[in-house]
N, C-alpha and C positions, 0 to 999 in steps of 0.2 A: 244401767248402761244406755238403754234406749232413751231414757229420759234425758240423759246428758246430750246425746246427739240431737234429740228433738229441740232442746233448748238452744243448742248451738245454731242449728239451722234457722230457728225462729229469730234469733238475734241477728243473724246475717240478713235475713229477709227484711227485718225492720230497718237495719242500717242501710240496705240498698234502697228501700222505699223512701227513707228520710233523705238520702242523697238525691234521689230523683225529685223530691219536693223542693229541695234547696235550689237545684238547677232550674226547675220549672218556674219558681217564683223569683228568680234573679231579676233585678231591675232592667237588665239589658234586653229582655224579651218583651217587646211592646205589643205584639200581635199574638194572642193565644191561639193555639190550634191543636188538633189531635195528634197523638203519638204516631210516629211512622212505623213501618213494618219493623218489628224488633230485630236488633242486630247484636250478636254476641260480643260482649266486652268483658274485660277483666278488671278494669280499674274503677268501674262505676260511672265513667264519663261516657258521653255520647260518642259513637263511632263516626268516622269521617263520612260525609255525604258521598253519594255516588258521583256527583259532579259539582264543581264549584258554583255552577249557575243554577242549581236546583235548591230551592228553599227547604228547610227542615220543618217537619210538623211538630209543634210544641205541645207539651202537656198542659191542658187548661189548669188554671190556678185552683179550680174547684174540683180537681180530679179526686176520686175517692181514695182513701188510704188503703194500703195493703192489708191492714188488720180488719178492714171492713169487708162485708160481703159485696162483691161486685155485681151490679145489675146488668141487664142487657142494654147496650148503648142505643140511643135513638138515632134515627136517620140524620138529624141535624148534627149529631156529633161527628159524623163522617164527612160533612160538607167542608170543602176547603176554605181556609181563611182567605180574606181578601188578598193578602200578600201571595199566598199560594196560587190563587186564581190568576193573578196578574202574571206570575212567572210561567205558569202552565198554559197561558193563552186561553183560559177558559176550559181547557180539557178536564182538569181536576181529577183525573183518574189514573194517569200513567206517567212514568219517568221517561226521559229521552232514551231512545234505543242506543245500545252500546256501540253499534256500528257507526254512530255519529262522531266517534273519537278519531283523531288523525291517524292514518296508517303509519307504520314504522318508517316506510320509505319516503315519508314526507319530511323527515328531519333533514337538515342540511348536511352535506358531505363534510366531515370534519377536516379533510385535507384539501379543501378548495382554497382558492386564493393563494396566499403566500405560504401556506403549509405550516405556519407557525402556531401549532396547536400543542397542547400538553397531554400526552398519552403515556404516562410512565408505565414501564413494563413491556412496551413494544420495542423489540430489539432493533438495533442497527449497527452496522459495522462501520466505524469511523476509522479509516485506516491510516494510511500512510504507507501501509502496505497497499494500503491505499486508501487512498483518500476517498472519502465520500460517505454519504448517508443513504440508507435505503428508505425513502419516503414515497410510498405509493398511494394513489388516490383510488384504489380499487380494493374490493374485498377478495382475498385470494388465499388459497392454501389451507392446510389443516390447522394452521395456527389461529385462524379466525374463530372467535368464540361466540359470535352472533350478537354481541352487545353493541350498543350505540358507541361510536367512536373507536371501534376496534379495527379500523382499517390500517393498512401498512404493516400488518403482522404477517402478511403472506411471505412465503419463502421465495426470494427472487434471485435474479442475476445482476451482476454489475461488470463493468468493463471500462477501460480507459485507453486512450492513445495520446502520446505526447512526444515532444522533441527534447533532445539532449545536446548539450555542448560541454565537452570535458577536455581536460588536459591531464598529463601524467607527470610524475616526478622525474627528475633528471637522472640520467645514467651516471655511473662513475666515469670521470673524464679520462680518456686515453689519447695520448698524442699520436698522430698519424703522419703529419708532414711538417717539415721545418725548413728554414733557410740555411743552406750549407755554410754560409758566411757567418751565421750567428745561431748556434744551437738553441739558444733560449728564445729565438723568434719562432714561435709555434704558428704555423700557417693553417693547419687543419686538425680538427679532433672529431671524435665521434659525436660530441655534443652539438656540433654545428648542424647536424641533421636530426636533432631531437624533435619529437612530436610537438606540434602546435595545437592550439585549441581546435577541436574537431567535432563535427556533428554526428548525430545518430538519432535513434528513436526508441521508444518503449511502447509495449502493448501488454495489457492485462485482461484476464477474463476470470471471473469468480462466481461462485454459487453459494448463497446463504442457506443455512439449515439450522435446525434446533431453534426455530422461531427467531432467526436472525442473530442469535447470540454467538454463532460460529459461522465460519465460511472456509471453503477450500478454493484456492486460486492458483492460476498459472501465470507467470510473469516472464517476459522476455525484454531485454534491452541490449543494444549493441552500439558500438562506436566504430566509425569507418573513416579513419584518417587517410589523407592523401600521403603518398610517399614523399619524404623530405630528402633534399640533397643539398650539398654545398661543394664549391669548387675552389681549388688553390692553383694559381698560375706561377710560372717561373718568375721569381721576384724582379729580375731586370729584363725579362722577356727575351733574353739571349741565352741560349743553351751553351754549356761548356765554359761558363765563367765561374767566378767565386760565388756569385749569388745564384744558386740553382736550387731546385727542389730536391729534398732528400726524404727518405722514409725512416721512421723510428722503429718499425716492426722488424723482427729478426728473420728476414727471408733468406739469409745468407746460405742456409743449408738446402735450399730448394732450387731446382733448375728446370728449364723447359727447352728441349732440343739441344741440350749441351750448353745452354747459356744460363747464367744465374738470374733468378727472378729479380734480384736487386737492380739488374741492368735496366729493367723496365721502369723501376720506381725512382732511381737516382738519375739526376739530370733530365728528368722528364719534362715534356711540354706542359702537362697539367695533371693534377690529381682530383679525384672526385669521391666523396663519401655519400652514400645513400642509405636510408633506413625506411622500413615499412612496418606497419602495425595493424592489428585488428583485435577487437575485444567482443566477446559474445557471452551473455549471461542468461541462463534459463533456471527458473525456480518453480517448485511446486510446494506450496505452504498451507498449513492448517492454522487458522487464526481463531482466537478467542479473546474474551475479556472478563474483567471483574471490576469492582468498585465503580459501577455505573456505566461501564463502557457499552453496555447493551442498550443504552438510551439514545434516541436520536439527538443529534446536535441541536436541532431547533426545539428541544424541550428543556433548554438550559434554565428557563425560568421556573421549572419545577423539579429538575433533576440536578445531579452534581455537574458542575462545570468541568471538572477534571475527570477524564476517563482513561483508564489504564488498559493495556492490552498485552497479549503474548502471542508468540509465533513459534512454530516448529515445522521444519520441512527439509527438503532436499534442494541442493544447488549444483548446477554444472556451470563452470566458468572456464572459458577458453581464451588464452592469451597467446598471440603469435607475434614474433618480432624477427625481422630480417635485417641483415647488415651487408653492405658491399663497399669495399675500398678498391677503387680502380685507378689505373694509370695509363696514360696515352703518351707514347714516346715522341710522336712527331706532329700531331694535330689535335684539334678539338672534336673530331668526328669519332663517335663511338659506334663504328660500323662493324665491329667484330673482326677486324683485321688482325694480322700478326703483331701489330704495334700496340695492341690493347691487352692489358693484363688485369685479371679480376681476382680478388679475394672475397669469398662469400661465406656467410654464416646464416643459418635459419634454425630457429628453435620454436617449438610448439609446446605449450603447457595445457594439459587437459585435467582440470580439477573437478572432482565429484565427491560430495560428502554431505554430512548432516549439519544443520544449523539450528540455533535457537535465537530468539529475539524477543524484544519487548519495547514498549514505548508509552507515550502519553499524548492525549489530545485535549487541548484546552479550548473551550467554547468562549470566544470573546463576545459574540452576539448570537442571535438566532441563526444567522447565516454564515458567519465568518469564524474560522477556528484556526489555531496554530497547533503544530504537532512536532514531536521528536521521536525517532525510532532508532534502535540499534539491532544489529545482527552479528553473531560470531559463529564460526564453524571450523571443524577439523575436516581435512580433505585428503584423499589420495590423489597424487599428482603423477600422471603418466606423461613423461617428457620425451619428445623425439628431437633429434639434433642432426644437422648436416653441415659440414664444413668442407670447402674445397679452394684450391688455388690453381689458376691456369688461364690459358687463352681460350678463345671460343672453339679452338680445334683440339686441344689436348690439356690434360692435367699436368701439374708440376710433379716432379719426382724428387724424392729425398736423395740428395747427393752428398753423403757423408760416410765415407768408408769406415769410420770408427763406430758407426751406429748399427744396431741390429736391424733397423728399418731401412737401411740403405737400399735404394732401388724401388721402394714402395711409392705408389702414387698418393699424393695428398688429396684424397677424396674419401671422406669419413662420414659414416652414418652410424648412429648409436641411439640407444634409448635407456630410460631409467624410470623406475617407480619409486616415488618418495612421498613424504608427508608435507603438506602445506597448510597454512592457516589463512582465513579470510575474515576480516572485520569490516563492518559497514555502519556508517552513521548517516541519518537522513533528517534534515530539518526543513519543514515546509509549512504551507498554509493551504486552506481550502475555502472557497467561496461558493456557496450553494445559491444559484440564481434562479432555480426553478425546482419543482418537486422532483424532477428526474435528473437534471443536469447540474453539474458543478464544475468550476474551474479550479485548477490546483497548480502549484509551483513550489520550488524549493531548491535546496543545496544538498548534494550527495557526495560522500567520500568513501571510497573502497580501498582498503589496504590489504595487500597480499604479500605473504612471506613464504619462502621455500619454493621459489620459482627459478627457472633458468633464463638468464638474460644473455644477449649476444656479447655484451662487453665482457662478461665473465668467462667466455669460451675462447678468448684470444690467448694463445700460449706464449710463454717466454721462449720456448725452443720448438720450432716447427718440425724438427726432426723427430720429436717425441710423439709418434703417432698414437701410441697407447695412452699417453697422457691426455692427448686431445680427445680421444674417445670417451674418457671419463668426464661425464657432464657435471659441471659446477651448478648445483641447484640451491645455493645459499643467497640468491638474489631476492630483492624486495622492490615493490613499486606501490605508489599511491595514485589512484585515478580519482579525480574530483572535478566537480562542475555543477552546472545548473540544469534544471529541467522544468517544463511547463506543459500543460495539456488540459484535456477535457475528460470528465468521467460521466458515465451514464448508469443510472440505477433503474432496474425494471423488476 
């Protein structure tokens, strides 16, 4: 057994020695020199030198074989070859010190300049929920692994501020005023005071975590329309003729001070319809991604261009609408005198609930991307409602002896808890013009069902007080428009 191992070791030694001879006598080695300090290798080939500018010591072509007894080398054998001496500047005895190599901090910052570097695996949130990439030029956070090019993996913050311009879908049309000479001649309806394109703003603040593969953010946007109004005048500008103002609404069972409310609306000097609106949206969302979504957009040249994402969170949506149909008997002054009559409705919808969403971000170039996102949610809707008819001094009274509500004031407040649904679609773009700043814009549409609208609260019979108290929450609206702004990642 020992003989077998001995023969094996001897064979290996001969093979290694022969390999060394072959390399030593290769025609590419023109200057023979002594062997360097031995370096452990496994393939029989020479190990890489300590530095690319240090010459190797070669084995002389006449070196003794391993099978021969090695004698004591002479002093001349240790003398450097001419090539070695030229490289070592005559020193001939030592290699360059290790501290002559460049320090790690001498490498260039990978995120300098236009930031268009390729660092797969470094996360970034390309939203839409918002929009943007996290590209930092500093080493930060626990995510940094110490390697060259590992910048921008720090867990940072992002935010944006932008402007909105939006419009809403039209209400169901309800006739209010007509020409008494021609019933088909509608002079005023609730749509004449519909919301026009109105401005608002949005703001977002978010925090990356999990090495930027997730984020939690808070978003607010609001629309602040001006009150809209429209006016109808006596058709022939002469009261008491065939061409007078008349009202379609069934005020015949209401009276003020013993006079029917219709006396203020029929044969009036003028009618006016006014409407007011406001919209407020607050969200807290958890964002995440897959299929390459955690790659920065400006790594498109080495990562997938298409990045998918998901969202889960809470939303509070508040929608308020007010309505007023007023009549002035004698003049165009709305001074609150006894000649002015008002019918007013105010509804507020408070929606709060859970939503899910998802989307895609497509990198067109290192700096420009397109995106599409959707959100859907189920919400509880707390609705408050107020309706009244009267002058500035007193409310109208039900004047119908055959009704149980006879003598009751037409001043109604009620509330309702119901279920509502919200869906949102967002199509936009993002242009990153620096490592931290990007510009964004797009189109947004929000559809809401299960809400109370003022048009749905107008009764067929004003004497039915209890019917008016029951809120109609089967309304729907679509809010849509454009947005644009700036985002900052830090």
